[in-house]
DRENPA-3360 file (N, C-alpha, C; in nm, 2 decimals, always signed):
BEGIN
1 = MIRFGNSL = +2.81/-0.81/+9.70/+2.70/-0.72/+9.74/+2.69/-0.60/+9.66 ~ +2.58/-0.54/+9.64/+2.56/-0.42/+9.57/+2.51/-0.31/+9.67 ~ +2.57/-0.19/+9.66/+2.52/-0.09/+9.75/+2.43/+0.00/+9.68 ~ +2.31/+0.02/+9.74/+2.21/+0.12/+9.69/+2.20/+0.22/+9.80 ~ +2.27/+0.33/+9.79/+2.27/+0.43/+9.90/+2.33/+0.37/+10.03 ~ +2.25/+0.36/+10.13/+2.30/+0.30/+10.26/+2.25/+0.15/+10.27 ~ +2.19/+0.10/+10.16/+2.13/-0.03/+10.17/+2.22/-0.13/+10.10 ~ +2.21/-0.26/+10.14/+2.28/-0.36/+10.07/+2.18/-0.46/+10.01;
9 = AAPDCNPN = +2.20/-0.51/+9.89/+2.11/-0.60/+9.82/+2.19/-0.71/+9.77 ~ +2.13/-0.83/+9.77/+2.20/-0.95/+9.72/+2.18/-0.94/+9.56 ~ +2.29/-0.98/+9.49/+2.28/-0.96/+9.34/+2.17/-1.04/+9.28 ~ +2.12/-1.15/+9.33/+2.02/-1.23/+9.27/+1.88/-1.22/+9.33 ~ +1.87/-1.12/+9.43/+1.74/-1.11/+9.49/+1.64/-1.04/+9.40 ~ +1.51/-1.07/+9.42/+1.41/-1.00/+9.35/+1.35/-0.90/+9.45 ~ +1.38/-0.77/+9.43/+1.33/-0.67/+9.53/+1.18/-0.67/+9.56 ~ +1.10/-0.71/+9.46/+0.96/-0.71/+9.48/+0.92/-0.83/+9.57;
17 = DCPLNGNG = +1.00/-0.93/+9.58/+0.96/-1.04/+9.67/+1.03/-1.04/+9.80 ~ +1.11/-0.94/+9.82/+1.19/-0.93/+9.95/+1.11/-0.90/+10.07 ~ +1.11/-0.99/+10.17/+1.02/-0.97/+10.29/+1.07/-0.84/+10.37 ~ +1.19/-0.80/+10.35/+1.24/-0.68/+10.42/+1.21/-0.55/+10.35 ~ +1.14/-0.56/+10.24/+1.13/-0.44/+10.15/+0.99/-0.37/+10.16 ~ +0.90/-0.40/+10.08/+0.77/-0.34/+10.08/+0.76/-0.22/+9.98 ~ +0.86/-0.17/+9.93/+0.85/-0.06/+9.84/+0.91/-0.08/+9.70 ~ +0.94/-0.21/+9.66/+0.99/-0.24/+9.53/+1.14/-0.21/+9.51;
25 = RPAVRDAS = +1.21/-0.17/+9.62/+1.36/-0.15/+9.61/+1.43/-0.24/+9.71 ~ +1.56/-0.27/+9.68/+1.63/-0.35/+9.78/+1.64/-0.28/+9.91 ~ +1.62/-0.35/+10.02/+1.62/-0.28/+10.15/+1.69/-0.36/+10.26 ~ +1.79/-0.44/+10.23/+1.86/-0.51/+10.34/+1.96/-0.42/+10.40 ~ +1.94/-0.38/+10.52/+2.03/-0.29/+10.59/+2.10/-0.36/+10.70 ~ +2.23/-0.38/+10.68/+2.32/-0.44/+10.78/+2.26/-0.57/+10.84 ~ +2.19/-0.64/+10.76/+2.13/-0.77/+10.80/+2.23/-0.89/+10.76 ~ +2.23/-0.99/+10.84/+2.32/-1.10/+10.80/+2.23/-1.21/+10.74;
33 = IHNGRHVA = +2.10/-1.20/+10.74/+2.02/-1.30/+10.68/+1.93/-1.23/+10.58 ~ +1.91/-1.28/+10.46/+1.82/-1.23/+10.36/+1.75/-1.34/+10.29 ~ +1.62/-1.35/+10.30/+1.54/-1.45/+10.24/+1.59/-1.59/+10.29 ~ +1.62/-1.60/+10.42/+1.66/-1.73/+10.48/+1.80/-1.77/+10.45 ~ +1.87/-1.70/+10.37/+2.01/-1.73/+10.34/+2.11/-1.63/+10.40 ~ +2.23/-1.67/+10.42/+2.33/-1.57/+10.47/+2.36/-1.48/+10.35 ~ +2.37/-1.35/+10.38/+2.41/-1.26/+10.28/+2.54/-1.29/+10.22 ~ +2.63/-1.35/+10.30/+2.76/-1.39/+10.24/+2.75/-1.49/+10.13;
41 = DHRHRAYD = +2.64/-1.57/+10.13/+2.62/-1.66/+10.01/+2.60/-1.59/+9.88 ~ +2.55/-1.47/+9.89/+2.53/-1.39/+9.77/+2.66/-1.34/+9.70 ~ +2.76/-1.33/+9.78/+2.89/-1.28/+9.73/+2.95/-1.38/+9.63 ~ +2.90/-1.50/+9.63/+2.96/-1.60/+9.54/+2.88/-1.61/+9.40 ~ +2.79/-1.52/+9.38/+2.72/-1.52/+9.25/+2.81/-1.46/+9.15 ~ +2.78/-1.49/+9.02/+2.86/-1.44/+8.91/+2.84/-1.29/+8.90 ~ +2.95/-1.22/+8.86/+2.95/-1.07/+8.85/+2.85/-1.03/+8.74 ~ +2.84/-1.10/+8.63/+2.75/-1.05/+8.53/+2.61/-1.06/+8.57;
49 = RSIRHVLR = +2.57/-1.15/+8.66/+2.43/-1.15/+8.71/+2.41/-1.03/+8.79 ~ +2.51/-1.00/+8.88/+2.49/-0.88/+8.97/+2.48/-0.75/+8.89 ~ +2.56/-0.74/+8.79/+2.56/-0.61/+8.71/+2.43/-0.60/+8.63 ~ +2.37/-0.71/+8.58/+2.24/-0.71/+8.51/+2.13/-0.67/+8.61 ~ +2.14/-0.72/+8.73/+2.04/-0.68/+8.83/+2.05/-0.53/+8.86 ~ +2.17/-0.48/+8.87/+2.19/-0.33/+8.90/+2.13/-0.25/+8.78 ~ +2.16/-0.29/+8.66/+2.11/-0.21/+8.55/+1.96/-0.22/+8.53 ~ +1.90/-0.33/+8.57/+1.75/-0.33/+8.57/+1.69/-0.25/+8.68;
57 = RTALIQEF = +1.75/-0.23/+8.79/+1.69/-0.17/+8.91/+1.73/-0.03/+8.94 ~ +1.84/+0.02/+8.87/+1.89/+0.15/+8.90/+1.92/+0.23/+8.77 ~ +1.95/+0.36/+8.79/+2.00/+0.43/+8.67/+2.13/+0.38/+8.63 ~ +2.17/+0.40/+8.50/+2.30/+0.35/+8.45/+2.42/+0.42/+8.52 ~ +2.41/+0.55/+8.55/+2.52/+0.62/+8.61/+2.51/+0.59/+8.76 ~ +2.62/+0.54/+8.82/+2.62/+0.51/+8.96/+2.67/+0.62/+9.05 ~ +2.78/+0.68/+9.02/+2.84/+0.78/+9.10/+2.95/+0.86/+9.02 ~ +2.97/+0.98/+9.06/+3.08/+1.06/+8.99/+3.21/+1.00/+9.03;
65 = HHIHFRAS = +3.30/+0.99/+8.93/+3.43/+0.93/+8.96/+3.55/+1.03/+8.94 ~ +3.56/+1.10/+8.83/+3.67/+1.19/+8.81/+3.63/+1.29/+8.70 ~ +3.71/+1.39/+8.69/+3.70/+1.48/+8.57/+3.84/+1.50/+8.52 ~ +3.85/+1.51/+8.38/+3.98/+1.52/+8.31/+4.00/+1.66/+8.25 ~ +4.11/+1.71/+8.26/+4.15/+1.84/+8.20/+4.27/+1.82/+8.11 ~ +4.29/+1.91/+8.02/+4.42/+1.92/+7.95/+4.50/+2.03/+8.02 ~ +4.63/+2.01/+8.03/+4.71/+2.10/+8.10/+4.84/+2.14/+8.02 ~ +4.87/+2.26/+8.02/+4.99/+2.30/+7.95/+5.12/+2.27/+8.04;
73 = SFDEVRAF = +5.10/+2.27/+8.17/+5.22/+2.25/+8.26/+5.17/+2.18/+8.39 ~ +5.22/+2.06/+8.41/+5.19/+1.99/+8.53/+5.25/+2.06/+8.65 ~ +5.36/+2.13/+8.64/+5.42/+2.21/+8.75/+5.32/+2.32/+8.79 ~ +5.26/+2.39/+8.69/+5.17/+2.50/+8.73/+5.04/+2.44/+8.79 ~ +5.00/+2.33/+8.74/+4.88/+2.26/+8.80/+4.91/+2.22/+8.95 ~ +5.02/+2.16/+8.97/+5.06/+2.12/+9.11/+5.07/+2.24/+9.20 ~ +5.14/+2.35/+9.15/+5.16/+2.47/+9.23/+5.02/+2.53/+9.27 ~ +4.92/+2.53/+9.18/+4.79/+2.59/+9.21/+4.71/+2.49/+9.30;
81 = YCGVLEAE = +4.68/+2.37/+9.24/+4.59/+2.28/+9.31/+4.64/+2.23/+9.44 ~ +4.77/+2.19/+9.45/+4.83/+2.14/+9.57/+4.88/+2.25/+9.66 ~ +4.95/+2.35/+9.60/+5.00/+2.46/+9.69/+4.90/+2.56/+9.74 ~ +4.80/+2.59/+9.66/+4.70/+2.69/+9.70/+4.58/+2.62/+9.76 ~ +4.52/+2.53/+9.69/+4.40/+2.46/+9.73/+4.42/+2.34/+9.82 ~ +4.54/+2.30/+9.84/+4.58/+2.18/+9.92/+4.52/+2.05/+9.87 ~ +4.52/+2.03/+9.74/+4.48/+1.90/+9.68/+4.59/+1.80/+9.72 ~ +4.55/+1.68/+9.72/+4.65/+1.57/+9.74/+4.71/+1.52/+9.61;
89 = DLGLVTLA = +4.84/+1.52/+9.60/+4.90/+1.48/+9.47/+4.91/+1.32/+9.47 ~ +4.83/+1.26/+9.39/+4.83/+1.11/+9.38/+4.94/+1.06/+9.28 ~ +5.01/+1.16/+9.22/+5.12/+1.12/+9.13/+5.08/+1.11/+8.98 ~ +5.18/+1.05/+8.91/+5.16/+1.04/+8.76/+5.10/+0.90/+8.74 ~ +5.01/+0.89/+8.64/+4.96/+0.76/+8.60/+4.97/+0.75/+8.45 ~ +4.99/+0.64/+8.39/+5.00/+0.62/+8.25/+4.86/+0.58/+8.19 ~ +4.81/+0.66/+8.11/+4.68/+0.63/+8.05/+4.70/+0.65/+7.90 ~ +4.66/+0.55/+7.82/+4.67/+0.55/+7.68/+4.81/+0.59/+7.63;
97 = GAEHLRLK = +4.91/+0.54/+7.70/+5.05/+0.56/+7.67/+5.11/+0.69/+7.70 ~ +5.03/+0.78/+7.77/+5.09/+0.91/+7.81/+5.07/+0.93/+7.96 ~ +5.17/+1.00/+8.02/+5.16/+1.03/+8.16/+5.06/+1.14/+8.19 ~ +4.97/+1.11/+8.29/+4.87/+1.21/+8.33/+4.89/+1.23/+8.48 ~ +4.87/+1.36/+8.53/+4.88/+1.39/+8.67/+4.74/+1.37/+8.73 ~ +4.74/+1.30/+8.85/+4.62/+1.27/+8.92/+4.63/+1.34/+9.06 ~ +4.52/+1.42/+9.09/+4.51/+1.49/+9.22/+4.38/+1.45/+9.28 ~ +4.37/+1.47/+9.41/+4.24/+1.45/+9.48/+4.21/+1.58/+9.56;
105 = LAGQILNF = +4.09/+1.63/+9.53/+4.05/+1.76/+9.60/+3.91/+1.74/+9.64 ~ +3.88/+1.77/+9.77/+3.75/+1.76/+9.83/+3.68/+1.62/+9.79 ~ +3.76/+1.52/+9.80/+3.71/+1.38/+9.77/+3.69/+1.35/+9.63 ~ +3.73/+1.44/+9.54/+3.71/+1.41/+9.39/+3.84/+1.40/+9.32 ~ +3.85/+1.31/+9.23/+3.97/+1.28/+9.15/+3.97/+1.38/+9.03 ~ +4.08/+1.45/+9.02/+4.11/+1.55/+8.91/+4.23/+1.49/+8.83 ~ +4.20/+1.46/+8.70/+4.31/+1.41/+8.62/+4.35/+1.52/+8.52 ~ +4.48/+1.53/+8.49/+4.53/+1.63/+8.40/+4.61/+1.57/+8.30;
113 = APDAPGRV = +4.57/+1.58/+8.17/+4.64/+1.52/+8.06/+4.73/+1.62/+8.00 ~ +4.84/+1.58/+7.94/+4.93/+1.67/+7.87/+4.87/+1.72/+7.74 ~ +4.91/+1.84/+7.69/+4.86/+1.88/+7.56/+4.90/+1.78/+7.46 ~ +4.84/+1.79/+7.34/+4.88/+1.70/+7.23/+5.02/+1.71/+7.20 ~ +5.09/+1.60/+7.17/+5.23/+1.60/+7.14/+5.26/+1.70/+7.02 ~ +5.37/+1.78/+7.04/+5.41/+1.87/+6.94/+5.34/+2.00/+6.92 ~ +5.24/+2.02/+7.00/+5.17/+2.15/+6.99/+5.13/+2.20/+7.13 ~ +5.11/+2.33/+7.14/+5.07/+2.39/+7.27/+4.94/+2.46/+7.24;
121 = SPAVPATE = +4.83/+2.41/+7.30/+4.70/+2.47/+7.27/+4.69/+2.60/+7.35 ~ +4.64/+2.71/+7.29/+4.62/+2.83/+7.37/+4.52/+2.81/+7.48 ~ +4.54/+2.87/+7.60/+4.45/+2.87/+7.70/+4.34/+2.96/+7.67 ~ +4.21/+2.92/+7.67/+4.10/+3.00/+7.65/+4.04/+3.04/+7.78 ~ +4.03/+3.18/+7.80/+3.97/+3.22/+7.93/+3.84/+3.16/+7.97 ~ +3.82/+3.14/+8.10/+3.69/+3.07/+8.14/+3.57/+3.14/+8.09 ~ +3.57/+3.27/+8.08/+3.46/+3.35/+8.03/+3.43/+3.33/+7.88 ~ +3.52/+3.27/+7.81/+3.50/+3.26/+7.66/+3.50/+3.12/+7.61;
129 = RLGIYHIA = +3.53/+3.02/+7.70/+3.54/+2.88/+7.65/+3.41/+2.81/+7.65 ~ +3.40/+2.71/+7.56/+3.29/+2.62/+7.56/+3.32/+2.50/+7.65 ~ +3.22/+2.43/+7.69/+3.24/+2.31/+7.77/+3.27/+2.36/+7.92 ~ +3.34/+2.28/+7.99/+3.37/+2.31/+8.13/+3.45/+2.43/+8.14 ~ +3.41/+2.53/+8.22/+3.49/+2.65/+8.24/+3.52/+2.68/+8.38 ~ +3.45/+2.61/+8.48/+3.49/+2.62/+8.62/+3.44/+2.49/+8.69 ~ +3.51/+2.47/+8.81/+3.46/+2.37/+8.90/+3.43/+2.45/+9.03 ~ +3.34/+2.39/+9.11/+3.29/+2.47/+9.23/+3.30/+2.38/+9.35;
137 = FTVDNLEK = +3.33/+2.45/+9.47/+3.34/+2.38/+9.59/+3.28/+2.47/+9.70 ~ +3.21/+2.41/+9.79/+3.15/+2.48/+9.90/+3.25/+2.51/+10.01 ~ +3.23/+2.62/+10.08/+3.31/+2.66/+10.20/+3.22/+2.70/+10.31 ~ +3.26/+2.70/+10.43/+3.18/+2.74/+10.54/+3.17/+2.90/+10.55 ~ +3.28/+2.96/+10.53/+3.29/+3.11/+10.54/+3.37/+3.16/+10.42 ~ +3.30/+3.23/+10.33/+3.36/+3.27/+10.20/+3.47/+3.37/+10.22 ~ +3.45/+3.47/+10.31/+3.55/+3.57/+10.33/+3.68/+3.51/+10.39 ~ +3.66/+3.43/+10.49/+3.77/+3.37/+10.56/+3.85/+3.28/+10.46;
145 = SCADYESR = +3.78/+3.20/+10.39/+3.84/+3.11/+10.29/+3.92/+3.19/+10.18 ~ +3.86/+3.30/+10.13/+3.93/+3.38/+10.03/+4.05/+3.44/+10.09 ~ +4.05/+3.49/+10.21/+4.17/+3.54/+10.28/+4.28/+3.44/+10.29 ~ +4.24/+3.32/+10.33/+4.33/+3.21/+10.34/+4.39/+3.17/+10.21 ~ +4.31/+3.16/+10.11/+4.37/+3.12/+9.97/+4.45/+3.23/+9.92 ~ +4.41/+3.36/+9.94/+4.49/+3.47/+9.89/+4.63/+3.47/+9.96 ~ +4.64/+3.43/+10.09/+4.77/+3.43/+10.16/+4.86/+3.32/+10.10 ~ +4.80/+3.22/+10.03/+4.88/+3.12/+9.97/+4.90/+3.14/+9.82;
153 = GARFASDV = +4.86/+3.26/+9.77/+4.89/+3.30/+9.63/+4.78/+3.29/+9.54 ~ +4.66/+3.27/+9.58/+4.54/+3.27/+9.49/+4.52/+3.41/+9.43 ~ +4.49/+3.41/+9.30/+4.45/+3.53/+9.23/+4.30/+3.52/+9.20 ~ +4.23/+3.62/+9.23/+4.08/+3.61/+9.21/+4.04/+3.67/+9.08 ~ +3.95/+3.60/+9.02/+3.89/+3.65/+8.89/+3.77/+3.73/+8.91 ~ +3.72/+3.74/+9.03/+3.60/+3.82/+9.06/+3.60/+3.87/+9.20 ~ +3.51/+3.97/+9.23/+3.48/+4.01/+9.37/+3.38/+3.90/+9.42 ~ +3.34/+3.92/+9.55/+3.23/+3.84/+9.60/+3.10/+3.87/+9.53;
161 = LRPTDDLK = +3.04/+3.77/+9.48/+2.91/+3.79/+9.40/+2.80/+3.73/+9.48 ~ +2.68/+3.78/+9.46/+2.55/+3.73/+9.52/+2.45/+3.69/+9.41 ~ +2.47/+3.57/+9.35/+2.38/+3.54/+9.24/+2.24/+3.52/+9.28 ~ +2.22/+3.47/+9.41/+2.09/+3.46/+9.47/+2.10/+3.51/+9.61 ~ +1.98/+3.52/+9.68/+1.98/+3.57/+9.82/+2.05/+3.47/+9.91 ~ +2.05/+3.35/+9.88/+2.10/+3.25/+9.97/+2.24/+3.19/+9.93 ~ +2.31/+3.27/+9.85/+2.44/+3.22/+9.79/+2.54/+3.33/+9.77 ~ +2.66/+3.31/+9.82/+2.78/+3.40/+9.79/+2.88/+3.32/+9.72;
169 = VRFIQAPD = +2.94/+3.38/+9.62/+3.05/+3.31/+9.54/+3.16/+3.40/+9.51 ~ +3.28/+3.34/+9.48/+3.39/+3.41/+9.43/+3.48/+3.32/+9.35 ~ +3.53/+3.36/+9.24/+3.61/+3.28/+9.15/+3.76/+3.31/+9.16 ~ +3.83/+3.20/+9.17/+3.98/+3.20/+9.17/+4.03/+3.16/+9.03 ~ +4.13/+3.23/+8.98/+4.20/+3.20/+8.85/+4.28/+3.07/+8.87 ~ +4.26/+2.98/+8.79/+4.33/+2.85/+8.79/+4.42/+2.84/+8.66 ~ +4.51/+2.75/+8.65/+4.59/+2.73/+8.53/+4.50/+2.71/+8.40 ~ +4.56/+2.75/+8.29/+4.50/+2.72/+8.16/+4.36/+2.78/+8.14;
177 = GMHVELME = +4.34/+2.89/+8.20/+4.21/+2.96/+8.18/+4.09/+2.92/+8.26 ~ +4.11/+2.82/+8.34/+4.00/+2.76/+8.43/+3.98/+2.86/+8.54 ~ +3.86/+2.84/+8.60/+3.83/+2.91/+8.73/+3.79/+2.80/+8.83 ~ +3.81/+2.83/+8.96/+3.76/+2.75/+9.07/+3.66/+2.84/+9.15 ~ +3.54/+2.80/+9.16/+3.44/+2.88/+9.23/+3.43/+2.83/+9.37 ~ +3.44/+2.93/+9.47/+3.41/+2.90/+9.61/+3.27/+2.95/+9.64 ~ +3.19/+2.86/+9.70/+3.05/+2.89/+9.73/+3.02/+2.88/+9.88 ~ +2.95/+2.98/+9.93/+2.90/+2.98/+10.07/+2.75/+2.97/+10.05;
185 = LLT = +2.69/+2.87/+10.10/+2.54/+2.85/+10.10/+2.49/+2.92/+10.23 ~ +2.40/+3.01/+10.21/+2.36/+3.09/+10.33/+2.23/+3.04/+10.39 ~ +2.18/+2.92/+10.35/+2.06/+2.87/+10.41/+2.09/+2.77/+10.53;
% end
């Protein structure tokens, strides 16, 4: 089965001919019968047919999976992300012959790769680097969250900022020049 949001679609169905549809998109929701056949029958179709169907009917990108960072020290990364932000430590994984640290924070996978063998790259401050310079997470109450993180050792890179009328943010310093943004949406 292929998931399209909250819908299930059979890999070989034609969404335009689907009697349960009407809008050109797969629309089988928790049904056990689709086009007179049991949905379970569709599970036996070849994987390549189902992936071709997905690529024809949806965008190529399906969902966010992970983000990868370079890290000068896995100990510093663990101390900050696990100790301060309470990320889950998923342990070390071997990727391309090197151990990488894998964490889970707010439902997202964060992978940390070691610096290139034999050299230590200088950490470029978030305000000066190209590419990704911060990651952001929403919180219910910015002031309360900041006080909680500060009690666990967070060092802040900014005061509370109001970039728009309906948003308050504050940046925490993270290892290797990164920042973590805490956002309170006021709408």
